[in-house]
C-alpha positions as CSV (number, residue, x, y, z in Angstrom):
1,S,-1.9,-45.5,46.9
2,S,-0.3,-43.3,45.5
3,P,2.1,-41.8,46.1
4,H,4.9,-43.2,46.9
5,L,7.8,-41.9,49.0
6,V,10.9,-43.8,48.5
7,Q,10.1,-46.3,45.4
8,V,6.9,-46.8,43.1
9,R,7.0,-50.1,43.1
10,E,5.4,-48.9,47.1
11,R,1.9,-47.7,45.1
12,I,1.0,-51.8,44.4
13,R,1.2,-53.8,48.2
14,I,0.5,-57.0,48.5
15,N,-0.2,-58.4,52.3
16,G,1.4,-55.2,53.1
17,Q,4.4,-55.1,51.2
18,P,5.1,-53.5,47.8
19,I,5.8,-56.4,45.1
20,S,8.8,-57.2,44.4
21,K,11.4,-55.5,41.9
22,E,10.8,-58.4,39.8
23,L,7.0,-59.0,39.6
24,F,7.1,-55.0,39.1
25,S,9.5,-55.3,35.9
26,K,7.2,-58.0,35.1
27,Y,3.9,-56.9,35.4
28,F,5.0,-53.2,33.5
29,W,5.8,-54.8,30.4
30,L,3.3,-56.9,30.2
31,V,1.0,-53.9,30.6
32,Y,2.6,-51.8,28.5
33,N,3.2,-54.5,25.4
34,R,0.2,-55.1,25.1
35,L,-1.4,-51.8,25.3
36,E,1.5,-51.0,22.7
37,E,0.1,-53.9,20.5
38,T,-3.8,-52.1,20.7
39,K,-3.6,-49.3,20.8
40,D,-5.7,-47.4,18.4
41,P,-3.2,-46.0,15.3
42,A,-5.0,-42.8,15.2
43,H,-4.4,-41.9,18.4
44,A,-1.8,-43.1,19.3
45,S,-1.0,-42.2,22.6
46,M,-0.3,-44.6,26.2
47,P,-1.8,-44.0,29.5
48,A,-0.3,-41.8,31.4
49,Y,1.6,-42.1,34.4
50,F,-0.8,-42.5,37.1
51,R,-3.5,-44.6,34.8
52,F,-0.7,-46.7,33.5
53,L,0.0,-47.1,37.2
54,T,-3.7,-48.0,37.7
55,I,-4.1,-50.7,35.1
56,M,-1.4,-52.4,36.3
57,A,-2.3,-52.3,39.8
58,F,-5.7,-53.9,38.9
59,H,-3.5,-56.6,36.8
60,V,-1.3,-57.8,39.4
61,F,-4.2,-58.0,41.6
62,L,-6.4,-60.3,39.1
63,Q,-2.9,-62.6,38.3
64,E,-1.6,-63.0,41.7
65,K,-5.4,-63.6,43.0
66,V,-5.8,-61.1,45.6
67,D,-8.6,-62.2,48.5
68,L,-9.4,-58.2,49.1
69,A,-8.0,-55.5,46.7
70,V,-8.0,-52.2,48.9
71,V,-8.1,-49.2,46.2
72,E,-7.1,-45.3,47.5
73,V,-8.2,-43.0,45.1
74,G,-6.1,-41.0,43.4
75,I,-7.8,-37.0,43.5
76,G,-11.1,-36.5,44.0
77,G,-13.6,-39.3,43.1
78,A,-16.3,-38.8,40.6
79,Y,-13.5,-38.8,37.6
80,D,-10.8,-40.7,38.8
81,C,-9.4,-43.9,37.0
82,T,-9.3,-45.7,40.2
83,N,-13.6,-45.0,40.6
84,I,-14.8,-47.3,37.9
85,I,-15.1,-50.4,40.2
86,R,-18.6,-51.4,39.3
87,A,-19.8,-52.9,42.1
88,P,-16.9,-52.8,46.1
89,V,-18.0,-54.6,48.5
90,V,-18.1,-50.9,50.2
91,C,-17.0,-47.0,49.7
92,G,-15.5,-45.5,53.0
93,I,-14.5,-41.3,52.9
94,S,-11.7,-39.8,55.1
95,S,-12.3,-36.5,56.8
96,L,-12.3,-33.6,54.2
97,G,-9.8,-31.3,53.1
98,I,-9.7,-28.2,51.0
99,D,-6.6,-29.9,48.6
100,H,-6.4,-29.6,44.0
101,T,-8.8,-26.8,43.7
102,S,-7.9,-26.4,40.4
103,I,-9.1,-30.0,39.8
104,L,-11.6,-29.9,42.5
105,G,-12.9,-27.2,43.5
106,D,-12.2,-24.1,46.1
107,T,-15.1,-25.3,48.4
108,M,-15.4,-27.9,50.8
109,E,-18.9,-28.6,49.4
110,K,-17.6,-28.9,46.0
111,I,-14.5,-31.2,47.4
112,A,-17.2,-33.3,49.2
113,W,-19.5,-33.5,45.8
114,Q,-16.2,-35.1,43.9
115,K,-15.3,-37.3,46.7
116,G,-19.3,-38.3,46.7
117,G,-18.6,-40.4,43.4
118,I,-17.1,-43.4,44.4
119,F,-21.1,-43.8,46.0
120,K,-22.4,-46.7,44.2
121,P,-25.8,-48.1,44.2
122,G,-26.6,-50.8,46.5
123,V,-23.6,-50.5,48.0
124,P,-23.0,-49.6,51.6
125,A,-20.5,-46.4,52.6
126,F,-18.9,-44.9,55.5
127,T,-17.7,-41.3,56.4
128,V,-16.7,-39.4,59.1
129,A,-17.4,-36.2,61.0
130,Q,-17.3,-34.0,58.2
131,P,-18.5,-30.3,58.8
132,E,-22.4,-29.7,58.4
133,R,-22.8,-28.5,54.8
134,P,-20.0,-30.9,53.0
135,L,-22.2,-33.9,54.6
136,H,-25.1,-33.0,53.6
137,V,-23.3,-32.5,50.0
138,L,-22.7,-36.2,51.2
139,R,-25.3,-37.4,51.9
140,D,-26.8,-35.9,48.5
141,R,-24.7,-37.9,46.3
142,A,-25.6,-41.2,47.8
143,Q,-29.6,-40.1,47.6
144,E,-29.1,-39.7,44.4
145,L,-28.2,-42.6,43.3
146,E,-31.4,-43.6,43.8
147,V,-32.9,-41.0,40.9
148,S,-30.0,-42.5,38.7
149,W,-31.3,-46.1,39.3
150,V,-35.1,-44.9,38.6
151,A,-34.4,-43.5,35.4
152,G,-32.6,-46.4,34.2
153,R,-34.0,-49.7,35.6
154,G,-33.3,-51.8,33.9
155,G,-29.1,-52.6,34.7
156,W,-29.6,-53.5,38.5
157,G,-32.7,-56.4,38.1
158,V,-31.4,-60.1,39.2
159,P,-33.6,-63.1,38.7
160,H,-35.5,-64.4,41.8
161,G,-37.8,-67.1,40.5
162,R,-40.5,-66.5,38.7
163,G,-40.7,-61.8,39.5
164,L,-37.4,-60.1,39.3
165,S,-35.8,-59.2,42.5
166,L,-34.5,-55.6,42.9
167,L,-31.1,-55.1,44.9
168,S,-31.2,-51.3,47.1
169,P,-31.2,-48.4,44.8
170,Q,-29.6,-46.7,47.2
171,C,-26.2,-45.7,48.7
172,P,-26.7,-46.6,52.3
173,L,-24.1,-43.4,53.6
174,Y,-23.4,-43.7,57.1
175,L,-21.4,-41.8,59.8
176,C,-18.6,-43.9,62.0
177,P,-19.1,-43.4,66.0
178,E,-15.9,-41.8,67.7
179,L,-13.4,-44.4,68.6
180,D,-14.2,-44.0,72.2
181,T,-17.1,-46.0,71.5
182,F,-15.3,-49.0,70.5
183,E,-13.1,-49.1,74.8
184,R,-17.0,-48.7,76.5
185,G,-16.3,-51.5,78.7
186,H,-13.0,-52.9,76.6
187,Q,-9.3,-52.2,76.4
188,V,-7.9,-48.9,75.5
189,L,-7.3,-49.4,71.5
190,E,-3.8,-49.1,71.1
191,L,-3.1,-47.2,67.5
192,G,-0.4,-47.3,65.6
193,L,-0.1,-44.3,63.8
194,A,0.5,-41.4,66.6
195,G,-1.8,-38.4,66.3
196,A,-5.5,-37.6,67.6
197,H,-6.6,-37.5,64.3
198,Q,-5.5,-40.5,63.3
199,R,-8.2,-41.7,65.8
200,S,-11.2,-41.3,63.4
201,N,-8.9,-43.1,60.4
202,A,-9.0,-45.8,62.9
203,A,-12.9,-45.8,63.3
204,L,-13.9,-45.8,59.6
205,A,-11.4,-48.7,58.6
206,L,-13.1,-51.1,61.6
207,Q,-16.5,-50.0,59.8
208,L,-15.0,-51.0,56.3
209,A,-13.6,-54.1,57.7
210,R,-16.9,-54.6,59.1
211,A,-18.6,-54.1,55.7
212,W,-16.2,-56.8,54.2
213,L,-16.3,-59.6,57.4
214,Q,-19.8,-59.2,56.8
215,R,-20.0,-60.4,53.6
216,R,-17.9,-63.5,54.4
217,G,-20.4,-64.7,56.6
218,C,-18.9,-63.3,59.7
219,Q,-21.1,-62.8,62.8
220,G,-21.3,-60.9,66.2
221,L,-20.4,-57.3,65.0
222,G,-23.4,-55.7,64.9
223,E,-26.1,-55.1,61.9
224,L,-26.4,-51.4,60.1
225,K,-30.1,-50.4,60.0
226,E,-31.6,-50.2,56.7
227,V,-31.0,-46.8,55.3
228,L,-34.5,-44.7,54.0
229,P,-34.9,-42.3,51.2
230,G,-35.1,-39.0,53.7
231,M,-34.1,-40.6,57.0
232,E,-32.5,-38.2,59.9
233,L,-31.6,-39.3,63.2
234,A,-31.2,-37.7,66.3
235,G,-30.5,-35.0,64.1
236,R,-27.7,-36.5,62.4
237,P,-28.4,-36.1,58.4
238,V,-26.2,-39.6,58.5
239,P,-27.9,-42.3,60.3
240,L,-24.5,-43.4,62.8
241,A,-23.5,-46.7,62.2
242,P,-23.4,-49.2,65.4
243,A,-20.2,-49.8,67.1
244,F,-19.8,-52.9,68.2
245,R,-16.8,-55.0,70.3
246,P,-13.4,-55.3,67.6
247,T,-11.7,-58.2,66.7
248,D,-9.0,-59.5,68.6
249,A,-7.4,-59.6,64.7
250,M,-8.6,-55.6,64.7
251,I,-7.0,-55.0,67.9
252,Q,-3.8,-55.7,66.7
253,G,-3.8,-54.5,63.3
254,L,-4.7,-51.1,64.5
255,R,-1.6,-51.0,67.2
256,D,0.3,-52.9,64.8
257,T,-0.4,-50.5,61.8
258,E,2.7,-48.7,59.9
259,W,2.8,-45.7,57.2
260,L,5.9,-44.5,56.7
261,G,5.5,-40.3,57.0
262,R,3.1,-39.8,57.6
263,T,3.7,-38.8,62.4
264,Q,7.3,-40.8,61.7
265,V,9.7,-40.3,64.1
266,L,13.7,-40.6,63.7
267,P,16.1,-40.9,66.0
268,H,19.5,-40.1,65.0
269,G,21.0,-39.4,68.1
270,P,20.4,-35.6,68.6
271,V,18.8,-35.4,66.1
272,T,15.0,-36.3,66.2
273,W,13.7,-36.3,62.6
274,Y,9.8,-35.8,62.9
275,L,8.3,-36.3,59.5
276,D,4.8,-35.9,58.5
277,G,3.2,-35.1,54.4
278,A,0.8,-33.4,54.8
279,H,-0.4,-31.0,52.8
280,T,-3.4,-29.0,53.4
281,T,-4.9,-26.7,56.2
282,S,-6.2,-29.8,57.9
283,S,-3.2,-31.5,58.0
284,V,-1.3,-29.0,58.7
285,Q,-2.9,-28.5,61.7
286,A,-3.0,-31.8,62.5
287,C,0.6,-31.9,62.2
288,V,1.5,-28.5,64.5
289,R,-0.7,-30.8,67.1
290,W,1.1,-34.0,66.9
291,F,4.8,-31.9,66.7
292,H,4.0,-30.9,70.0
293,Q,2.6,-33.7,71.3
294,A,6.2,-35.7,70.2
295,A,8.4,-32.4,70.9
296,L,7.5,-29.4,72.4
297,N,5.5,-31.0,75.5
298,Q,7.9,-28.7,78.0
299,D,8.7,-24.7,77.0
300,K,11.6,-24.1,74.7
301,R,14.7,-23.9,76.8
302,H,16.6,-20.6,75.7
303,D,20.3,-21.2,76.6
304,G,20.7,-23.3,73.2
305,S,20.5,-26.5,74.4
306,E,17.4,-27.8,71.9
307,V,16.9,-26.2,67.9
308,R,14.5,-26.1,66.3
309,V,14.4,-26.4,62.4
310,L,11.5,-26.7,59.7
311,V,12.3,-28.5,56.8
312,F,9.7,-27.4,54.6
313,N,8.2,-27.4,50.4
314,A,4.8,-26.8,49.3
315,T,4.1,-28.3,45.7
316,G,1.0,-27.2,42.8
317,D,-1.9,-25.1,43.6
318,R,-1.3,-25.3,47.7
319,D,-1.7,-22.1,49.5
320,T,1.6,-21.9,50.9
321,A,0.9,-18.4,52.9
322,A,-1.7,-20.4,54.6
323,L,0.4,-23.5,55.7
324,L,3.6,-21.7,57.6
325,K,1.3,-19.3,59.0
326,L,0.0,-22.6,60.4
327,L,3.8,-23.5,61.7
328,L,4.8,-20.5,63.2
329,P,4.0,-21.5,66.8
330,C,5.8,-24.4,66.6
331,H,8.8,-21.5,67.2
332,F,11.5,-22.5,65.2
333,D,15.0,-21.0,65.4
334,Y,15.7,-22.6,61.7
335,A,12.7,-22.3,58.7
336,V,14.9,-24.8,55.4
337,F,13.2,-24.2,52.4
338,C,14.1,-27.0,49.1
339,P,13.2,-28.6,46.4
340,N,12.1,-32.5,46.5
341,F,15.0,-33.1,45.3
342,T,17.1,-35.3,46.9
343,E,20.5,-34.4,44.6
344,V,20.2,-31.5,41.9
345,S,20.7,-34.8,39.9
346,G,18.0,-37.3,41.7
347,N,16.5,-40.7,41.1
348,A,13.9,-41.1,38.6
349,D,11.6,-42.5,41.1
350,Q,12.0,-39.1,42.8
351,Q,11.6,-36.5,40.2
352,N,9.0,-35.2,39.1
353,F,9.5,-34.3,34.8
354,N,6.9,-31.4,34.4
355,V,8.8,-29.3,37.4
356,T,11.8,-27.6,36.2
357,L,14.8,-27.3,38.6
358,E,14.4,-23.2,38.5
359,N,10.9,-23.0,38.7
360,A,11.4,-25.5,41.7
361,L,13.7,-23.1,43.4
362,T,12.2,-20.0,42.0
363,R,9.2,-21.6,44.7
364,C,11.4,-22.6,47.4
365,L,12.4,-18.4,47.4
366,E,8.8,-17.6,47.5
367,N,8.4,-19.3,50.4
368,Q,11.5,-18.2,52.1
369,R,9.9,-14.6,51.5
370,T,6.6,-15.6,52.7
371,W,8.0,-17.0,56.1
372,T,10.2,-13.9,56.4
373,R,7.3,-11.7,56.5
374,L,4.7,-14.0,58.5
375,L,7.6,-13.7,61.0
376,E,7.8,-10.1,61.0
377,E,4.3,-9.4,61.4
378,K,3.7,-11.7,64.0
379,G,6.5,-10.0,66.4
380,G,6.8,-6.4,65.2
381,Q,10.8,-8.1,64.0
382,D,12.7,-6.4,61.8
383,P,14.5,-9.7,59.8
384,W,16.2,-9.4,57.4
385,L,13.7,-9.6,53.8
386,P,15.6,-11.2,51.1
387,A,15.4,-9.1,47.9
388,P,14.1,-10.6,44.7
389,L,16.1,-13.1,43.1
390,R,15.3,-15.2,39.9
391,A,16.7,-18.5,40.6
392,G,18.5,-19.6,37.5
393,G,21.1,-16.3,38.6
394,L,21.7,-18.1,41.9
395,L,22.6,-21.8,40.0
396,Q,25.9,-20.5,38.8
397,P,28.8,-21.8,40.5
398,A,30.1,-18.6,42.7
399,P,32.9,-18.9,45.5
400,T,31.1,-16.7,47.8
401,R,28.2,-18.9,47.4
402,G,28.5,-22.0,48.3
403,T,26.5,-24.4,48.1
404,L,23.5,-22.4,49.9
405,L,21.5,-19.8,48.2
406,L,21.0,-17.7,50.4
407,V,21.2,-13.4,49.2
408,P,23.5,-10.6,50.7
409,P,24.3,-10.6,54.2
410,A,21.6,-9.5,56.7
411,P,23.0,-6.4,59.1
412,R,22.4,-7.6,62.0
413,P,21.6,-11.5,63.3
414,L,18.0,-13.2,63.0
415,N,15.7,-15.1,65.0
416,S,14.4,-17.4,63.0
417,P,16.5,-17.3,59.5
418,A,15.4,-19.1,56.4
419,L,17.9,-20.6,54.2
420,V,17.4,-22.1,50.8
421,F,18.9,-25.1,49.1
422,P,19.7,-26.7,45.9
423,C,18.5,-29.6,46.7
424,L,17.5,-32.1,50.1
425,A,20.7,-34.0,50.7
426,Q,22.1,-30.0,51.2
427,A,19.7,-29.1,53.6
428,L,20.0,-31.5,55.5
429,R,23.6,-32.2,55.6
430,W,23.5,-28.6,57.0
431,V,20.6,-29.7,59.5
432,A,22.8,-32.4,61.1
433,Q,26.3,-31.0,61.1
434,G,28.0,-34.0,61.2
435,R,26.1,-35.2,64.3
436,D,23.7,-37.8,62.3
437,P,25.9,-40.9,61.5
438,R,23.3,-41.1,58.0
439,L,24.4,-38.1,56.6
440,A,28.0,-37.2,55.5
441,A,29.3,-32.8,57.3
442,P,29.0,-30.5,54.5
443,A,32.0,-29.9,53.4
444,A,34.0,-27.1,55.4
445,T,35.2,-25.0,53.1
446,R,31.9,-25.0,50.8
447,A,30.9,-23.6,54.3
448,H,28.6,-19.9,53.2
449,P,30.1,-17.0,54.7
450,H,26.6,-15.9,55.8
451,P,26.7,-15.3,59.6
452,A,22.7,-16.7,60.2
453,A,24.8,-20.1,58.2
454,S,27.6,-19.9,59.8
455,S,26.1,-18.9,63.3
456,G,23.1,-21.6,62.8
457,A,26.2,-24.4,61.6
458,V,27.9,-23.7,65.7
459,L,24.4,-23.9,67.3
460,L,23.7,-27.3,65.9
461,R,26.7,-28.5,66.4
462,E,27.1,-27.5,69.9
463,A,22.7,-28.1,71.1
464,A,22.2,-30.9,73.0
465,A,19.1,-31.5,71.2
466,V,17.8,-30.6,67.5
467,R,15.0,-31.2,66.6
468,V,13.5,-31.1,63.0
469,L,10.1,-31.2,61.6
470,V,9.9,-32.0,58.0
471,T,6.6,-31.1,56.1
472,G,4.4,-29.7,53.3
473,S,4.6,-32.2,50.9
474,L,4.3,-36.5,50.8
475,H,7.4,-36.3,48.7
476,L,9.6,-34.2,50.5
477,V,9.0,-36.6,53.3
478,G,10.3,-39.2,51.1
479,G,13.3,-37.7,49.6
480,V,14.2,-37.9,53.3
481,L,12.9,-41.1,54.1
482,R,15.4,-42.2,51.3
483,L,18.5,-40.4,52.7
484,L,18.0,-41.2,56.3
485,D,17.1,-45.0,55.4
486,P,18.6,-46.4,52.5
487,V,17.1,-49.6,53.1
488,L,14.0,-48.1,51.1
489,S,15.7,-47.9,48.2
490,Q,16.8,-51.2,47.9
């Protein structure tokens, strides 16, 4: 899976656990040295980071003799380096969203075409409810395999007696029924992952598990109807897979599933951290729904007893303004923007060597201005609007600047001030104000003189509850987890 949150070893797991440091080191150098010894001298370049780890993961699974390997595509599907498996047991496509537009395209239809590139002839595939046009694209991608099979028909034959028995040339694509249909007459399925959107993920997981179990000869889980060309059931472009009664192991699996950084809650005394690596419009919408349910069930009290803080960063070509606009209804008292760096000089596992600190801080300052503008548009407020600044100048030490990256003082306090910090450690220390035992209190001698920061520090220290949502980037969430749960770094 990718990306990792705290340590790169998270990407390669066996029986749910990241491989040990010893195994990772062993297989890393084995693969690296073998590639180094056999590379073409005329094109002497090693595989890029993601591609190398993909090769290494396949090698680990082969050497450790796993029974079943679950491989998550990196970006898209059609041209992703994970897509070299010629005959997987089953393929699955979860809910589509707009992401990586510079690579995959800027519409859901283009992205669906890329995702459908993982379909293989004769291999069943499942997807969840999708918008109509992208779903048609997925169906067409599955049916295209029949055409390509006919054109090159010699490759899929298997000997059978005196003649030739041909495998199904088409990719049979099915739509997963809602999770409710698995519960009819049975117990309610409890999910270890919070959020309504996880129900469609669970329905997809059940279908993928069934496909594997049936491949192993397991009976009694319902039979899939053959998908014929042009078949439409109940007006759907894709036939609906039948629901079945989940086994006890499936029920337990759904209940016990854990995945760090996804709708995760860490209560640390009066400070509660809500972590979700949402970074697309659809996933941020799901994150807001979850955050409302998990933290904002009651109307916000105005006596200062509850303070809400947003910690946000976004990377790549994502539309930051669209993501921030979706977060406005949470009514945050403070919005904190910082790069994904844990410290100004962070550890290698969490460092993006393609982005300089100055570029990352420039992006944070842009996010700060966007948030302030959105607040102004929403409430007709007259908030403090940051003047355009270069991040490089802000990195120079100055006694009046302290640890916060802020522009000159506002004429009057803000309803929802936006603050920028050079790294996560400083941002989280300011938010926690010494009330989270995992984080040291910010040094008083380095406090920033700006009224928004100093008054905010008082409110945060005195509030009965501080609710902090961390979102916008999986790498951001990973950095927060490293600081809040040091065990993950061991």
